[in-house]
C-alpha positions as CSV (number, residue, x, y, z in Angstrom):
1,X,96.4,55.4,-137.4
2,X,94.4,55.7,-134.5
3,X,94.9,58.6,-131.8
4,X,97.8,59.9,-133.8
5,X,99.7,56.1,-134.1
6,X,100.5,54.5,-136.9
7,X,98.6,50.9,-136.2
8,X,100.8,47.8,-137.8
9,X,99.2,44.2,-138.1
10,X,101.0,41.3,-138.1
11,X,100.3,37.8,-138.7
12,X,102.5,34.8,-138.0
13,X,101.8,32.3,-140.9
14,X,102.4,28.5,-141.4
15,X,100.0,27.0,-144.3
16,X,97.2,29.7,-143.9
17,X,96.6,30.2,-148.2
18,X,93.3,28.5,-148.1
19,X,92.4,31.1,-145.0
20,X,94.6,34.5,-145.4
21,X,92.7,36.5,-147.9
22,X,89.4,36.2,-146.0
23,X,91.0,37.0,-142.7
24,X,92.8,40.2,-144.9
25,X,89.9,41.0,-146.4
26,X,88.1,42.1,-142.4
27,X,91.4,44.2,-141.3
28,X,89.8,47.5,-140.8
29,X,92.1,49.6,-143.1
30,X,91.6,53.2,-142.2
31,X,93.0,52.4,-138.7
32,X,95.9,49.4,-139.8
33,X,98.8,51.6,-141.6
34,X,100.3,48.8,-142.5
35,X,100.1,44.8,-142.5
36,X,103.3,42.1,-142.3
37,X,103.1,38.3,-142.7
38,X,105.8,36.0,-141.9
39,X,105.4,32.7,-142.8
40,X,107.5,29.8,-141.2
41,X,108.4,27.7,-144.1
42,X,105.0,27.0,-145.1
43,X,104.4,23.4,-147.4
44,X,101.8,25.8,-149.2
45,X,100.9,28.7,-151.2
46,X,100.8,31.0,-148.0
47,X,103.6,33.6,-149.8
48,X,102.1,33.7,-153.2
49,X,98.8,33.9,-151.5
50,X,100.4,37.1,-149.2
51,X,102.6,38.4,-152.8
52,X,99.4,38.4,-154.7
53,X,97.4,40.5,-151.8
54,X,100.3,42.9,-151.8
55,X,101.2,42.6,-148.3
56,X,104.8,43.2,-147.0
57,X,106.0,39.4,-146.6
58,X,108.7,37.2,-144.9
59,X,110.2,34.0,-145.1
60,X,112.1,31.5,-142.9
61,X,114.3,29.8,-144.0
62,X,113.0,26.3,-141.9
63,X,110.6,25.7,-139.6
64,X,111.9,27.4,-136.9
65,X,107.9,27.0,-134.6
66,X,105.2,30.0,-133.7
67,X,107.5,31.7,-131.5
68,X,110.1,32.3,-133.5
69,X,107.9,33.6,-136.1
70,X,106.8,36.3,-133.5
71,X,110.2,36.9,-132.7
72,X,110.1,37.9,-136.7
73,X,106.7,39.5,-136.8
74,X,107.6,42.0,-134.0
75,X,111.2,43.1,-135.0
76,X,110.1,43.7,-139.0
77,X,106.9,45.9,-137.0
78,X,109.1,48.2,-135.3
79,X,111.5,48.4,-138.3
80,X,108.3,50.2,-140.5
81,X,107.8,52.7,-137.1
82,X,104.7,51.1,-135.5
83,X,103.9,52.6,-132.1
84,X,101.1,49.6,-131.7
85,X,101.5,46.0,-133.2
86,X,98.9,43.7,-133.5
87,X,98.8,40.0,-133.6
88,X,96.1,38.3,-135.9
89,X,96.3,34.8,-136.9
90,X,95.9,34.4,-140.7
91,X,93.3,31.1,-140.0
92,X,90.3,33.1,-139.7
93,X,89.9,32.0,-136.2
94,X,89.4,35.4,-134.4
95,X,87.7,38.1,-136.4
96,X,89.8,41.3,-137.3
97,X,86.7,43.3,-136.8
98,X,88.0,44.0,-133.3
99,X,90.8,45.4,-134.4
100,X,89.6,48.8,-133.7
101,X,88.4,47.7,-130.3
102,X,92.3,46.6,-129.4
103,X,93.9,49.8,-130.9
104,X,92.4,52.3,-128.8
105,X,93.2,50.6,-125.9
106,X,96.4,50.8,-126.7
107,X,96.9,54.1,-128.1
108,X,94.3,56.5,-126.0
109,X,97.1,55.6,-123.3
110,X,95.5,53.7,-120.7
111,X,96.9,50.4,-121.6
112,X,100.5,48.9,-123.2
113,X,99.1,45.6,-123.5
114,X,95.7,44.4,-124.9
115,X,94.7,40.4,-125.0
116,X,91.1,39.5,-127.2
117,X,89.4,36.4,-124.9
118,X,87.6,34.2,-125.7
119,X,86.1,34.0,-122.4
120,X,84.5,37.4,-121.0
121,X,82.4,37.1,-123.7
122,X,81.0,33.4,-122.6
123,X,81.6,32.1,-126.4
124,X,84.4,30.0,-126.4
125,X,82.3,26.7,-126.3
126,X,80.0,27.7,-128.7
127,X,82.5,28.6,-130.9
128,X,83.6,25.3,-130.8
129,X,86.1,25.1,-128.7
130,X,87.0,21.4,-127.5
131,X,86.0,20.4,-124.0
132,X,88.9,19.5,-122.7
133,X,90.6,22.6,-123.8
134,X,88.3,24.8,-122.3
135,X,88.8,23.1,-118.8
136,X,92.7,23.5,-119.5
137,X,92.3,27.2,-120.5
138,X,90.1,27.5,-117.0
139,X,92.6,25.7,-115.0
140,X,96.4,26.7,-116.3
141,X,94.6,30.3,-115.8
142,X,93.2,30.0,-112.4
143,X,97.0,28.8,-111.7
144,X,98.4,31.8,-113.3
145,X,96.7,34.0,-111.6
146,X,97.4,33.0,-108.2
147,X,100.7,32.7,-108.9
148,X,101.5,36.0,-110.4
149,X,99.2,37.5,-108.3
150,X,97.2,38.9,-111.5
151,X,93.3,38.8,-112.9
152,X,93.0,38.1,-116.3
153,X,90.8,36.4,-117.7
154,X,92.8,34.4,-119.9
155,X,96.1,34.0,-120.8
156,X,95.9,31.9,-123.7
157,X,94.8,33.6,-126.7
158,X,96.6,34.3,-129.6
159,X,95.2,37.7,-130.3
160,X,97.3,40.7,-128.7
161,X,98.4,44.5,-128.7
162,X,101.3,45.6,-127.5
163,X,102.7,49.2,-127.5
164,X,106.8,50.1,-128.9
165,X,107.5,51.0,-125.6
166,X,106.3,47.1,-124.4
167,X,108.1,45.2,-127.4
168,X,111.3,47.1,-126.9
169,X,111.4,46.6,-123.4
170,X,110.4,43.0,-123.2
171,X,113.8,40.2,-123.3
172,X,111.7,38.7,-126.0
173,X,114.8,36.9,-127.8
174,X,114.9,34.8,-123.7
175,X,111.9,33.3,-125.0
176,X,111.3,30.1,-126.2
177,X,110.7,29.0,-130.5
178,X,107.4,27.1,-129.8
179,X,104.0,27.9,-128.3
180,X,104.9,28.6,-124.6
181,X,106.6,32.0,-126.2
182,X,102.7,33.6,-125.9
183,X,102.2,32.9,-122.3
184,X,106.0,34.0,-121.6
185,X,105.7,37.3,-123.4
186,X,102.1,37.8,-121.2
187,X,103.9,36.6,-118.1
188,X,106.6,39.5,-118.9
189,X,104.3,42.1,-119.1
190,X,102.7,41.3,-115.7
191,X,106.1,41.0,-114.0
192,X,107.4,44.1,-115.4
193,X,104.3,45.5,-114.6
194,X,103.2,46.8,-118.0
195,X,99.2,47.6,-118.0
196,X,96.8,44.8,-119.2
197,X,93.3,45.7,-121.0
198,X,91.3,42.6,-121.9
199,X,88.1,42.7,-124.6
200,X,85.9,40.3,-125.4
201,X,86.3,38.1,-128.4
202,X,84.4,35.5,-130.3
203,X,86.5,32.2,-131.8
204,X,85.4,29.9,-134.4
205,X,86.9,26.5,-134.6
206,X,87.1,24.7,-137.8
207,X,88.9,22.5,-139.8
208,X,91.5,25.0,-141.7
209,X,91.4,26.4,-138.5
210,X,94.9,26.3,-137.4
211,X,95.1,23.6,-133.4
212,X,97.8,22.3,-131.8
213,X,96.9,18.6,-131.5
214,X,96.5,16.9,-127.3
215,X,100.4,16.2,-127.1
216,X,101.6,19.3,-127.9
217,X,98.5,20.9,-125.6
218,X,99.9,18.8,-123.2
219,X,103.6,20.1,-123.6
220,X,102.3,23.8,-123.4
221,X,100.4,23.4,-120.3
222,X,103.9,21.9,-118.6
223,X,105.5,25.1,-120.5
224,X,102.5,27.4,-118.9
225,X,103.1,26.2,-115.2
226,X,106.5,26.1,-115.2
227,X,106.8,29.7,-116.7
228,X,104.5,30.6,-113.8
229,X,106.3,29.0,-111.4
230,X,109.2,31.0,-112.5
231,X,108.3,34.0,-112.1
232,X,106.8,33.5,-108.8
233,X,110.2,31.7,-107.5
234,X,112.2,35.2,-109.5
235,X,109.4,37.5,-107.3
236,X,110.5,35.6,-104.0
237,X,114.3,36.0,-104.7
238,X,115.1,32.8,-105.0
239,X,115.6,32.0,-108.2
240,X,116.7,34.4,-111.6
241,X,115.4,33.5,-115.2
242,X,117.0,35.0,-118.6
243,X,113.2,35.8,-119.3
244,X,112.7,37.7,-116.8
245,X,116.1,39.8,-116.4
246,X,115.5,43.3,-117.4
247,X,118.3,43.7,-119.7
248,X,118.4,39.8,-121.4
249,X,118.5,39.8,-124.8
250,X,115.1,41.9,-126.7
251,X,114.5,41.9,-130.5
252,X,117.5,44.3,-131.0
253,X,119.3,40.8,-130.8
254,X,117.8,39.1,-133.8
255,X,119.7,37.8,-136.6
256,X,117.9,38.6,-139.5
257,X,119.7,35.8,-141.8
258,X,117.8,32.8,-140.8
259,X,114.5,34.7,-143.0
260,X,114.3,36.7,-146.3
261,X,112.1,39.5,-147.8
262,X,109.8,38.5,-149.9
263,X,107.7,41.3,-150.5
264,X,106.7,41.9,-153.7
265,X,107.5,45.1,-155.8
266,X,108.6,48.4,-153.5
267,X,105.9,49.8,-152.1
268,X,103.5,47.0,-149.8
269,X,100.1,47.3,-149.5
270,X,98.3,48.2,-146.3
């Protein structure tokens, strides 16, 4: 716990067997009350590794996509009574060592959302981020800040924390099951007026770290611009979109029949 709030880490996993243990080893157990892993029907031994580590773990019946994985992660985290949920990728690209900083932002009452920015500390390129991804990141972030009247340093990090209030309020079930889910979620947070804080975060690019290819990066970029335009058009009153509908489907609309509980034993470890 931190500041009297329960902190739960969620790990959306896909073929993360070779990096999961290294990632989990750096999770600060004195801060984090529970760790939940959701496996998106991996082809490797991700679930076996998670079970060996004693994690609370769930497995999708098929490869639904990164966005659906997060929906499952957050839905299951809320069931544990989490006050703050922090998403950490189990591919060891982001270090769990800054979990305390992110948790503090969301448990101190000053912020509703915290994101770990690779841009703030100027470490993205030094950490191995491909130049084309860095340029695209800066262009998309500038475009989104202009269209959404916001001032974030980046929208494309996969390392973020949310309070329970945010996860219960956002119409997350209206979002994509693909990679653009990340961006839609931050756009929703801005749209509904939640306070977003940022911390600097180093990142590592290496062979075992997950990364989408150029074609899917282009698809993601188009989705980001579309999300920002939808945000702008709805703010101006020209259009209405389900992802920005306060009465849209949230996590309570999740259908748990598409995944199974693979938690070992009766008492999952934290």
